[in-house]
C-alpha positions, 0 to 999 in steps of 0.5 A: 041422187047426184042432183040432191046435194044434201044426199051427196054431202051425207055420203061424203061425210060418212066416208063412204066411197060411192060410184054412180053410173053415167046417165047413158047406162039407163038406156042400155038393155040388160045384156049390154049393161051386164057386159059393161059392168063386168068389163068395168069391174076390175078397174072399179075394184082397183080404184076402190083401194086408192079412192079418198074416203067420202069421194064420189065417182062416175062410171062411163058408159063406154067400152074403152078404158078411161079414168072415172070422173070425180063427181064429189059434191063441193061442200061450199056449193051445198052450203050456198044452196041451203041458203 
């Protein structure tokens, strides 16, 4: 979904705060993904309270804490790609 700029634009315009998983999440087994999600959930939940409406964020696939990456689509890039 992140590569489909028109879908990101629709999410952003609707005001929904969206969270994506980093690509490495797809390589983990069920137990690893479950543990990682439980580990990250408090930080994501806290982040939801302050995230700007319509923003998109990426959850890293690592155990150590770090900031979530802002992956919100640039509206200018979406308009240029449509041309």
